[in-house]
All heavy atoms as TSV, in Angstrom:
chain	resi	resn	atom	element	x	y	z
A	1	MET	N	N	0.843	-1.181	0.000
A	1	MET	CA	C	0.000	0.000	0.000
A	1	MET	C	C	0.889	1.246	0.000
A	1	MET	O	O	1.878	1.327	0.729
A	1	MET	CB	C	-0.900	-0.002	1.235
A	1	MET	CG	C	-1.793	1.174	1.311
A	1	MET	SD	S	-2.919	0.990	2.702
A	1	MET	CE	C	-4.001	2.318	2.358
A	2	THR	N	N	0.504	2.220	-0.784
A	2	THR	CA	C	1.242	3.478	-0.867
A	2	THR	C	C	0.943	4.330	0.357
A	2	THR	O	O	-0.214	4.464	0.772
A	2	THR	CB	C	0.828	4.247	-2.133
A	2	THR	OG1	O	1.065	3.414	-3.262
A	2	THR	CG2	C	1.596	5.533	-2.274
A	3	ARG	N	N	1.980	4.916	0.925
A	3	ARG	CA	C	1.803	5.772	2.101
A	3	ARG	C	C	1.187	7.091	1.685
A	3	ARG	O	O	1.576	7.686	0.681
A	3	ARG	CB	C	3.146	6.000	2.774
A	3	ARG	CG	C	3.683	4.696	3.362
A	3	ARG	CD	C	4.981	4.869	4.038
A	3	ARG	NE	N	4.857	5.837	5.123
A	3	ARG	CZ	C	5.873	6.283	5.822
A	3	ARG	NH1	N	7.082	5.864	5.549
A	3	ARG	NH2	N	5.701	7.142	6.778
A	4	LEU	N	N	0.246	7.558	2.468
A	4	LEU	CA	C	-0.441	8.812	2.199
A	4	LEU	C	C	0.129	9.962	3.005
A	4	LEU	O	O	-0.014	11.125	2.617
A	4	LEU	CB	C	-1.935	8.675	2.500
A	4	LEU	CG	C	-2.661	7.567	1.723
A	4	LEU	CD1	C	-4.100	7.468	2.200
A	4	LEU	CD2	C	-2.593	7.835	0.232
A	5	LEU	N	N	0.762	9.650	4.135
A	5	LEU	CA	C	1.328	10.664	5.019
A	5	LEU	C	C	2.807	10.390	5.239
A	5	LEU	O	O	3.210	9.244	5.411
A	5	LEU	CB	C	0.601	10.663	6.372
A	5	LEU	CG	C	-0.881	10.959	6.357
A	5	LEU	CD1	C	-1.479	10.738	7.745
A	5	LEU	CD2	C	-1.133	12.380	5.899
A	6	LEU	N	N	3.585	11.466	5.248
A	6	LEU	CA	C	5.023	11.347	5.464
A	6	LEU	C	C	5.440	12.115	6.708
A	6	LEU	O	O	4.804	13.110	7.070
A	6	LEU	CB	C	5.778	11.911	4.260
A	6	LEU	CG	C	5.474	11.301	2.900
A	6	LEU	CD1	C	6.200	12.070	1.805
A	6	LEU	CD2	C	5.858	9.838	2.875
A	7	THR	N	N	6.518	11.686	7.325
A	7	THR	CA	C	7.105	12.451	8.414
A	7	THR	C	C	7.837	13.646	7.799
A	7	THR	O	O	8.078	13.677	6.580
A	7	THR	CB	C	8.106	11.599	9.218
A	7	THR	OG1	O	9.183	11.244	8.354
A	7	THR	CG2	C	7.446	10.363	9.822
A	8	VAL	N	N	8.231	14.591	8.631
A	8	VAL	CA	C	8.968	15.752	8.130
A	8	VAL	C	C	10.270	15.326	7.442
A	8	VAL	O	O	10.542	15.769	6.317
A	8	VAL	CB	C	9.201	16.791	9.244
A	8	VAL	CG1	C	10.157	17.872	8.792
A	8	VAL	CG2	C	7.876	17.406	9.688
A	9	PRO	N	N	11.082	14.467	8.053
A	9	PRO	CA	C	12.303	14.050	7.354
A	9	PRO	C	C	12.027	13.349	6.016
A	9	PRO	O	O	12.732	13.568	5.036
A	9	PRO	CB	C	12.984	13.095	8.337
A	9	PRO	CG	C	12.455	13.484	9.676
A	9	PRO	CD	C	11.044	13.928	9.427
A	10	GLU	N	N	11.001	12.521	5.973
A	10	GLU	CA	C	10.654	11.833	4.728
A	10	GLU	C	C	10.204	12.816	3.654
A	10	GLU	O	O	10.597	12.703	2.486
A	10	GLU	CB	C	9.548	10.802	4.973
A	10	GLU	CG	C	9.980	9.624	5.794
A	10	GLU	CD	C	8.837	8.753	6.265
A	10	GLU	OE1	O	7.671	9.225	6.309
A	10	GLU	OE2	O	9.118	7.586	6.612
A	11	ALA	N	N	9.375	13.784	4.038
A	11	ALA	CA	C	8.889	14.784	3.084
A	11	ALA	C	C	10.032	15.665	2.595
A	11	ALA	O	O	10.108	15.994	1.403
A	11	ALA	CB	C	7.793	15.635	3.721
A	12	ALA	N	N	10.929	16.044	3.497
A	12	ALA	CA	C	12.088	16.854	3.096
A	12	ALA	C	C	12.951	16.078	2.110
A	12	ALA	O	O	13.404	16.633	1.101
A	12	ALA	CB	C	12.896	17.250	4.332
A	13	GLU	N	N	13.160	14.806	2.369
A	13	GLU	CA	C	13.944	13.976	1.460
A	13	GLU	C	C	13.249	13.862	0.102
A	13	GLU	O	O	13.899	13.934	-0.944
A	13	GLU	CB	C	14.156	12.589	2.063
A	13	GLU	CG	C	15.015	11.699	1.194
A	13	GLU	CD	C	15.264	10.331	1.809
A	13	GLU	OE1	O	15.093	10.171	3.024
A	13	GLU	OE2	O	15.639	9.433	1.036
A	14	ALA	N	N	11.939	13.701	0.114
A	14	ALA	CA	C	11.188	13.583	-1.139
A	14	ALA	C	C	11.309	14.849	-1.980
A	14	ALA	O	O	11.340	14.783	-3.212
A	14	ALA	CB	C	9.717	13.287	-0.839
A	15	LEU	N	N	11.396	16.012	-1.325
A	15	LEU	CA	C	11.539	17.286	-2.036
A	15	LEU	C	C	13.005	17.658	-2.282
A	15	LEU	O	O	13.283	18.665	-2.931
A	15	LEU	CB	C	10.866	18.410	-1.249
A	15	LEU	CG	C	9.345	18.389	-1.175
A	15	LEU	CD1	C	8.848	19.506	-0.254
A	15	LEU	CD2	C	8.726	18.514	-2.561
A	16	ALA	N	N	13.911	16.869	-1.743
A	16	ALA	CA	C	15.351	17.129	-1.858
A	16	ALA	C	C	15.721	18.481	-1.263
A	16	ALA	O	O	16.478	19.260	-1.851
A	16	ALA	CB	C	15.817	17.025	-3.305
A	17	ILE	N	N	15.150	18.766	-0.082
A	17	ILE	CA	C	15.461	19.987	0.664
A	17	ILE	C	C	15.780	19.597	2.105
A	17	ILE	O	O	15.545	18.459	2.512
A	17	ILE	CB	C	14.298	21.012	0.630
A	17	ILE	CG1	C	13.025	20.417	1.254
A	17	ILE	CG2	C	14.032	21.479	-0.798
A	17	ILE	CD1	C	11.868	21.400	1.375
A	18	SER	N	N	16.297	20.547	2.871
A	18	SER	CA	C	16.609	20.261	4.274
A	18	SER	C	C	15.335	20.263	5.112
A	18	SER	O	O	14.302	20.816	4.714
A	18	SER	CB	C	17.584	21.309	4.819
A	18	SER	OG	O	16.944	22.570	4.897
A	19	ARG	N	N	15.438	19.669	6.278
A	19	ARG	CA	C	14.304	19.678	7.210
A	19	ARG	C	C	13.965	21.100	7.617
A	19	ARG	O	O	12.787	21.461	7.707
A	19	ARG	CB	C	14.626	18.862	8.462
A	19	ARG	CG	C	14.548	17.386	8.265
A	19	ARG	CD	C	14.847	16.640	9.536
A	19	ARG	NE	N	15.009	17.519	10.675
A	19	ARG	CZ	C	15.027	17.144	11.938
A	19	ARG	NH1	N	14.932	15.888	12.228
A	19	ARG	NH2	N	15.188	18.008	12.902
A	20	SER	N	N	14.983	21.925	7.858
A	20	SER	CA	C	14.718	23.301	8.293
A	20	SER	C	C	13.995	24.090	7.208
A	20	SER	O	O	13.103	24.890	7.507
A	20	SER	CB	C	15.999	24.008	8.725
A	20	SER	OG	O	16.923	24.053	7.679
A	21	LYS	N	N	14.346	23.863	5.937
A	21	LYS	CA	C	13.635	24.532	4.841
A	21	LYS	C	C	12.188	24.074	4.800
A	21	LYS	O	O	11.274	24.877	4.598
A	21	LYS	CB	C	14.335	24.257	3.507
A	21	LYS	CG	C	13.649	24.905	2.325
A	21	LYS	CD	C	13.615	26.421	2.467
A	21	LYS	CE	C	12.961	27.071	1.278
A	21	LYS	NZ	N	12.860	28.532	1.431
A	22	LEU	N	N	11.956	22.789	5.015
A	22	LEU	CA	C	10.579	22.289	5.024
A	22	LEU	C	C	9.804	22.909	6.179
A	22	LEU	O	O	8.649	23.293	6.009
A	22	LEU	CB	C	10.537	20.763	5.097
A	22	LEU	CG	C	9.126	20.160	5.085
A	22	LEU	CD1	C	8.312	20.610	3.882
A	22	LEU	CD2	C	9.199	18.653	5.142
A	23	TYR	N	N	10.423	23.027	7.344
A	23	TYR	CA	C	9.742	23.673	8.471
A	23	TYR	C	C	9.391	25.121	8.132
A	23	TYR	O	O	8.330	25.615	8.528
A	23	TYR	CB	C	10.579	23.601	9.743
A	23	TYR	CG	C	10.424	22.291	10.480
A	23	TYR	CD1	C	11.503	21.436	10.653
A	23	TYR	CD2	C	9.193	21.904	11.013
A	23	TYR	CE1	C	11.364	20.235	11.339
A	23	TYR	CE2	C	9.041	20.700	11.687
A	23	TYR	CZ	C	10.126	19.877	11.846
A	23	TYR	OH	O	9.971	18.681	12.513
A	24	GLN	N	N	10.239	25.818	7.381
A	24	GLN	CA	C	9.918	27.184	6.936
A	24	GLN	C	C	8.700	27.177	6.019
A	24	GLN	O	O	7.808	28.020	6.154
A	24	GLN	CB	C	11.105	27.808	6.195
A	24	GLN	CG	C	12.277	28.145	7.054
A	24	GLN	CD	C	13.470	28.630	6.231
A	24	GLN	OE1	O	13.437	28.645	5.006
A	24	GLN	NE2	N	14.530	29.011	6.925
A	25	LEU	N	N	8.663	26.230	5.096
A	25	LEU	CA	C	7.518	26.127	4.180
A	25	LEU	C	C	6.235	25.789	4.938
A	25	LEU	O	O	5.162	26.292	4.602
A	25	LEU	CB	C	7.792	25.070	3.110
A	25	LEU	CG	C	8.930	25.388	2.139
A	25	LEU	CD1	C	9.226	24.175	1.255
A	25	LEU	CD2	C	8.601	26.609	1.305
A	26	LEU	N	N	6.339	24.968	5.962
A	26	LEU	CA	C	5.173	24.642	6.784
A	26	LEU	C	C	4.704	25.870	7.561
A	26	LEU	O	O	3.502	26.137	7.654
A	26	LEU	CB	C	5.505	23.499	7.754
A	26	LEU	CG	C	5.771	22.132	7.119
A	26	LEU	CD1	C	6.344	21.172	8.156
A	26	LEU	CD2	C	4.517	21.574	6.490
A	27	ALA	N	N	5.644	26.633	8.097
A	27	ALA	CA	C	5.304	27.824	8.896
A	27	ALA	C	C	4.609	28.887	8.062
A	27	ALA	O	O	3.715	29.582	8.561
A	27	ALA	CB	C	6.569	28.393	9.539
A	28	THR	N	N	5.003	29.010	6.792
A	28	THR	CA	C	4.383	30.022	5.935
A	28	THR	C	C	3.098	29.530	5.282
A	28	THR	O	O	2.396	30.310	4.640
A	28	THR	CB	C	5.349	30.471	4.821
A	28	THR	OG1	O	5.655	29.343	3.992
A	28	THR	CG2	C	6.627	31.072	5.393
A	29	GLY	N	N	2.823	28.241	5.401
A	29	GLY	CA	C	1.619	27.685	4.793
A	29	GLY	C	C	1.816	27.260	3.349
A	29	GLY	O	O	0.855	26.876	2.683
A	30	ALA	N	N	3.048	27.326	2.852
A	30	ALA	CA	C	3.316	26.922	1.473
A	30	ALA	C	C	3.089	25.425	1.290
A	30	ALA	O	O	2.679	24.972	0.224
A	30	ALA	CB	C	4.739	27.302	1.076
A	31	VAL	N	N	3.371	24.668	2.337
A	31	VAL	CA	C	3.102	23.226	2.358
A	31	VAL	C	C	2.223	22.966	3.567
A	31	VAL	O	O	2.520	23.432	4.668
A	31	VAL	CB	C	4.417	22.407	2.462
A	31	VAL	CG1	C	4.116	20.923	2.601
A	31	VAL	CG2	C	5.319	22.669	1.265
A	32	SER	N	N	1.140	22.258	3.355
A	32	SER	CA	C	0.222	21.992	4.470
A	32	SER	C	C	0.604	20.699	5.184
A	32	SER	O	O	1.269	19.827	4.622
A	32	SER	CB	C	-1.225	21.919	3.974
A	32	SER	OG	O	-1.369	20.891	3.029
A	33	SER	N	N	0.180	20.623	6.431
A	33	SER	CA	C	0.454	19.430	7.238
A	33	SER	C	C	-0.692	19.222	8.209
A	33	SER	O	O	-1.553	20.089	8.362
A	33	SER	CB	C	1.763	19.586	8.009
A	33	SER	OG	O	1.641	20.592	8.985
A	34	ILE	N	N	-0.683	18.064	8.820
A	34	ILE	CA	C	-1.674	17.758	9.851
A	34	ILE	C	C	-0.941	17.250	11.083
A	34	ILE	O	O	0.217	16.853	11.008
A	34	ILE	CB	C	-2.701	16.702	9.371
A	34	ILE	CG1	C	-2.003	15.386	9.013
A	34	ILE	CG2	C	-3.509	17.221	8.200
A	34	ILE	CD1	C	-2.950	14.249	8.728
A	35	ARG	N	N	-1.623	17.289	12.208
A	35	ARG	CA	C	-1.061	16.733	13.440
A	35	ARG	C	C	-1.922	15.547	13.855
A	35	ARG	O	O	-3.137	15.635	13.883
A	35	ARG	CB	C	-1.030	17.784	14.541
A	35	ARG	CG	C	0.027	18.841	14.230
A	35	ARG	CD	C	0.322	19.749	15.382
A	35	ARG	NE	N	0.995	19.102	16.496
A	35	ARG	CZ	C	2.305	18.906	16.596
A	35	ARG	NH1	N	3.088	19.277	15.624
A	35	ARG	NH2	N	2.830	18.351	17.650
A	36	ILE	N	N	-1.266	14.469	14.172
A	36	ILE	CA	C	-1.927	13.291	14.730
A	36	ILE	C	C	-1.298	13.097	16.093
A	36	ILE	O	O	-0.120	12.758	16.193
A	36	ILE	CB	C	-1.742	12.049	13.837
A	36	ILE	CG1	C	-2.341	12.306	12.454
A	36	ILE	CG2	C	-2.372	10.831	14.493
A	36	ILE	CD1	C	-2.103	11.178	11.470
A	37	ASP	N	N	-2.084	13.371	17.117
A	37	ASP	CA	C	-1.563	13.441	18.477
A	37	ASP	C	C	-0.392	14.416	18.482
A	37	ASP	O	O	-0.566	15.555	18.128
A	37	ASP	CB	C	-1.190	12.057	19.025
A	37	ASP	CG	C	-2.403	11.155	19.205
A	37	ASP	OD1	O	-3.489	11.704	19.506
A	37	ASP	OD2	O	-2.265	9.942	19.055
A	38	GLY	N	N	0.798	14.002	18.816
A	38	GLY	CA	C	1.932	14.916	18.859
A	38	GLY	C	C	2.799	14.874	17.617
A	38	GLY	O	O	3.831	15.523	17.561
A	39	SER	N	N	2.376	14.128	16.613
A	39	SER	CA	C	3.207	13.950	15.422
A	39	SER	C	C	2.704	14.774	14.250
A	39	SER	O	O	1.514	14.774	13.950
A	39	SER	CB	C	3.204	12.478	14.996
A	39	SER	OG	O	3.699	11.674	16.030
A	40	ARG	N	N	3.628	15.475	13.589
A	40	ARG	CA	C	3.278	16.229	12.389
A	40	ARG	C	C	3.478	15.315	11.189
A	40	ARG	O	O	4.501	14.636	11.071
A	40	ARG	CB	C	4.165	17.455	12.254
A	40	ARG	CG	C	3.832	18.300	11.034
A	40	ARG	CD	C	4.570	19.595	10.997
A	40	ARG	NE	N	4.345	20.428	12.152
A	40	ARG	CZ	C	3.273	21.214	12.332
A	40	ARG	NH1	N	2.328	21.244	11.431
A	40	ARG	NH2	N	3.171	21.961	13.418
A	41	ARG	N	N	2.494	15.301	10.315
A	41	ARG	CA	C	2.566	14.506	9.089
A	41	ARG	C	C	2.211	15.390	7.903
A	41	ARG	O	O	1.368	16.269	7.993
A	41	ARG	CB	C	1.601	13.319	9.135
A	41	ARG	CG	C	1.942	12.294	10.211
A	41	ARG	CD	C	3.217	11.543	9.859
A	41	ARG	NE	N	3.545	10.515	10.825
A	41	ARG	CZ	C	4.436	10.664	11.792
A	41	ARG	NH1	N	5.081	11.791	11.960
A	41	ARG	NH2	N	4.696	9.676	12.613
A	42	ILE	N	N	2.866	15.114	6.788
A	42	ILE	CA	C	2.632	15.866	5.566
A	42	ILE	C	C	1.981	14.932	4.556
A	42	ILE	O	O	2.564	13.898	4.189
A	42	ILE	CB	C	3.955	16.440	4.992
A	42	ILE	CG1	C	4.553	17.473	5.955
A	42	ILE	CG2	C	3.711	17.121	3.666
A	42	ILE	CD1	C	5.497	16.947	6.924
A	43	PRO	N	N	0.777	15.304	4.092
A	43	PRO	CA	C	0.142	14.475	3.061
A	43	PRO	C	C	0.954	14.518	1.764
A	43	PRO	O	O	1.478	15.577	1.394
A	43	PRO	CB	C	-1.223	15.130	2.853
A	43	PRO	CG	C	-1.449	15.967	4.075
A	43	PRO	CD	C	-0.084	16.382	4.542
A	44	VAL	N	N	1.049	13.400	1.090
A	44	VAL	CA	C	1.751	13.348	-0.186
A	44	VAL	C	C	1.124	14.356	-1.150
A	44	VAL	O	O	1.828	15.010	-1.920
A	44	VAL	CB	C	1.728	11.915	-0.758
A	44	VAL	CG1	C	2.275	11.871	-2.178
A	44	VAL	CG2	C	2.513	10.983	0.143
A	45	THR	N	N	-0.175	14.517	-1.074
A	45	THR	CA	C	-0.857	15.480	-1.956
A	45	THR	C	C	-0.399	16.913	-1.691
A	45	THR	O	O	-0.377	17.728	-2.610
A	45	THR	CB	C	-2.385	15.394	-1.801
A	45	THR	OG1	O	-2.727	15.581	-0.424
A	45	THR	CG2	C	-2.921	14.060	-2.283
A	46	ALA	N	N	-0.002	17.227	-0.473
A	46	ALA	CA	C	0.501	18.569	-0.163
A	46	ALA	C	C	1.816	18.820	-0.887
A	46	ALA	O	O	2.081	19.941	-1.328
A	46	ALA	CB	C	0.678	18.740	1.339
A	47	LEU	N	N	2.614	17.781	-1.023
A	47	LEU	CA	C	3.880	17.922	-1.744
A	47	LEU	C	C	3.629	18.107	-3.238
A	47	LEU	O	O	4.247	18.964	-3.872
A	47	LEU	CB	C	4.778	16.704	-1.510
A	47	LEU	CG	C	5.174	16.418	-0.065
A	47	LEU	CD1	C	6.112	15.218	-0.008
A	47	LEU	CD2	C	5.791	17.625	0.592
A	48	THR	N	N	2.718	17.338	-3.788
A	48	THR	CA	C	2.425	17.489	-5.222
A	48	THR	C	C	1.770	18.833	-5.499
A	48	THR	O	O	2.056	19.452	-6.527
A	48	THR	CB	C	1.555	16.330	-5.754
A	48	THR	OG1	O	0.358	16.234	-4.985
A	48	THR	CG2	C	2.307	15.005	-5.695
A	49	ASP	N	N	0.928	19.306	-4.586
A	49	ASP	CA	C	0.326	20.639	-4.744
A	49	ASP	C	C	1.399	21.727	-4.729
A	49	ASP	O	O	1.351	22.666	-5.524
A	49	ASP	CB	C	-0.693	20.923	-3.640
A	49	ASP	CG	C	-1.949	20.082	-3.759
A	49	ASP	OD1	O	-2.167	19.461	-4.821
A	49	ASP	OD2	O	-2.707	20.042	-2.763
A	50	TYR	N	N	2.357	21.611	-3.838
A	50	TYR	CA	C	3.441	22.582	-3.741
A	50	TYR	C	C	4.269	22.581	-5.027
A	50	TYR	O	O	4.592	23.647	-5.573
A	50	TYR	CB	C	4.318	22.269	-2.534
A	50	TYR	CG	C	5.513	23.168	-2.413
A	50	TYR	CD1	C	5.378	24.528	-2.139
A	50	TYR	CD2	C	6.789	22.668	-2.582
A	50	TYR	CE1	C	6.488	25.358	-2.037
A	50	TYR	CE2	C	7.904	23.490	-2.478
A	50	TYR	CZ	C	7.741	24.826	-2.211
A	50	TYR	OH	O	8.837	25.648	-2.116
A	51	ILE	N	N	4.596	21.413	-5.535
A	51	ILE	CA	C	5.370	21.315	-6.777
A	51	ILE	C	C	4.581	21.904	-7.944
A	51	ILE	O	O	5.138	22.632	-8.771
A	51	ILE	CB	C	5.767	19.844	-7.055
A	51	ILE	CG1	C	6.733	19.370	-5.980
A	51	ILE	CG2	C	6.357	19.692	-8.451
A	51	ILE	CD1	C	6.957	17.880	-5.964
A	52	THR	N	N	3.300	21.621	-8.014
A	52	THR	CA	C	2.453	22.177	-9.063
A	52	THR	C	C	2.438	23.693	-8.994
A	52	THR	O	O	2.555	24.381	-10.016
A	52	THR	CB	C	1.020	21.616	-8.950
A	52	THR	OG1	O	1.069	20.199	-9.093
A	52	THR	CG2	C	0.107	22.209	-10.019
A	53	HIS	N	N	2.314	24.231	-7.783
A	53	HIS	CA	C	2.326	25.679	-7.592
A	53	HIS	C	C	3.644	26.281	-8.079
A	53	HIS	O	O	3.650	27.301	-8.781
A	53	HIS	CB	C	2.096	26.018	-6.118
A	53	HIS	CG	C	2.290	27.447	-5.790
A	53	HIS	ND1	N	1.382	28.418	-6.147
A	53	HIS	CD2	C	3.306	28.092	-5.166
A	53	HIS	CE1	C	1.833	29.598	-5.746
A	53	HIS	NE2	N	3.001	29.427	-5.144
A	54	LEU	N	N	4.772	25.676	-7.724
A	54	LEU	CA	C	6.077	26.169	-8.152
A	54	LEU	C	C	6.228	26.100	-9.672
A	54	LEU	O	O	6.774	27.015	-10.293
A	54	LEU	CB	C	7.205	25.372	-7.495
A	54	LEU	CG	C	7.425	25.583	-6.002
A	54	LEU	CD1	C	8.552	24.694	-5.519
A	54	LEU	CD2	C	7.714	27.038	-5.688
A	55	THR	N	N	5.742	25.025	-10.257
A	55	THR	CA	C	5.837	24.853	-11.706
A	55	THR	C	C	5.027	25.918	-12.431
A	55	THR	O	O	5.510	26.522	-13.391
A	55	THR	CB	C	5.354	23.445	-12.111
A	55	THR	OG1	O	6.122	22.477	-11.393
A	55	THR	CG2	C	5.486	23.219	-13.602
A	56	ARG	N	N	3.826	26.170	-11.960
A	56	ARG	CA	C	2.982	27.204	-12.588
A	56	ARG	C	C	3.610	28.578	-12.442
A	56	ARG	O	O	3.539	29.393	-13.350
A	56	ARG	CB	C	1.591	27.185	-11.975
A	56	ARG	CG	C	0.784	26.003	-12.401
A	56	ARG	CD	C	-0.611	26.056	-11.858
A	56	ARG	NE	N	-1.350	24.866	-12.276
A	56	ARG	CZ	C	-2.358	24.355	-11.621
A	56	ARG	NH1	N	-2.792	24.924	-10.505
A	56	ARG	NH2	N	-2.956	23.283	-12.060
A	57	LYS	N	N	4.219	28.820	-11.304
A	57	LYS	CA	C	4.887	30.096	-11.045
A	57	LYS	C	C	6.055	30.284	-12.019
A	57	LYS	O	O	6.256	31.361	-12.553
A	57	LYS	CB	C	5.365	30.109	-9.601
A	57	LYS	CG	C	5.764	31.423	-9.062
A	57	LYS	CD	C	6.011	31.271	-7.571
A	57	LYS	CE	C	6.812	32.410	-7.010
A	57	LYS	NZ	N	7.090	32.236	-5.592
A	58	GLU	N	N	6.825	29.220	-12.257
A	58	GLU	CA	C	7.954	29.274	-13.180
A	58	GLU	C	C	7.488	29.512	-14.609
A	58	GLU	O	O	8.106	30.262	-15.345
A	58	GLU	CB	C	8.763	27.973	-13.123
A	58	GLU	CG	C	9.653	27.856	-11.929
A	58	GLU	CD	C	10.846	28.794	-11.981
A	58	GLU	OE1	O	11.425	28.968	-13.063
A	58	GLU	OE2	O	11.176	29.357	-10.932
A	59	VAL	N	N	6.417	28.853	-15.001
A	59	VAL	CA	C	5.890	28.986	-16.358
A	59	VAL	C	C	5.400	30.411	-16.590
A	59	VAL	O	O	5.547	30.957	-17.691
A	59	VAL	CB	C	4.772	27.953	-16.624
A	59	VAL	CG1	C	4.057	28.228	-17.931
A	59	VAL	CG2	C	5.357	26.555	-16.608
A	60	ALA	N	N	4.834	31.026	-15.564
A	60	ALA	CA	C	4.281	32.371	-15.696
A	60	ALA	C	C	5.368	33.444	-15.845
A	60	ALA	O	O	5.093	34.554	-16.293
A	60	ALA	CB	C	3.414	32.703	-14.482
A	61	ILE	N	N	6.578	33.107	-15.479
A	61	ILE	CA	C	7.662	34.114	-15.546
A	61	ILE	C	C	8.196	34.273	-16.926
A	61	ILE	O	O	8.195	33.737	-17.836
A	61	ILE	CB	C	8.819	33.741	-14.580
A	61	ILE	CG1	C	8.311	33.827	-13.166
A	61	ILE	CG2	C	10.029	34.605	-14.801
A	61	ILE	CD1	C	9.321	33.431	-12.129
């Protein structure tokens, strides 16, 4: 089964960025996340949405 939620380190690795950069993106709302009890998880769809947003932004320039 494909995982739907990633940990912060897993999501950062998937985007090929540092954990601290991902935390910045989470703080600004550029990438959405959820909390399950005390754990922060990033939906895979949030990563694809972020990439789509960046791609559209690049195309518009």
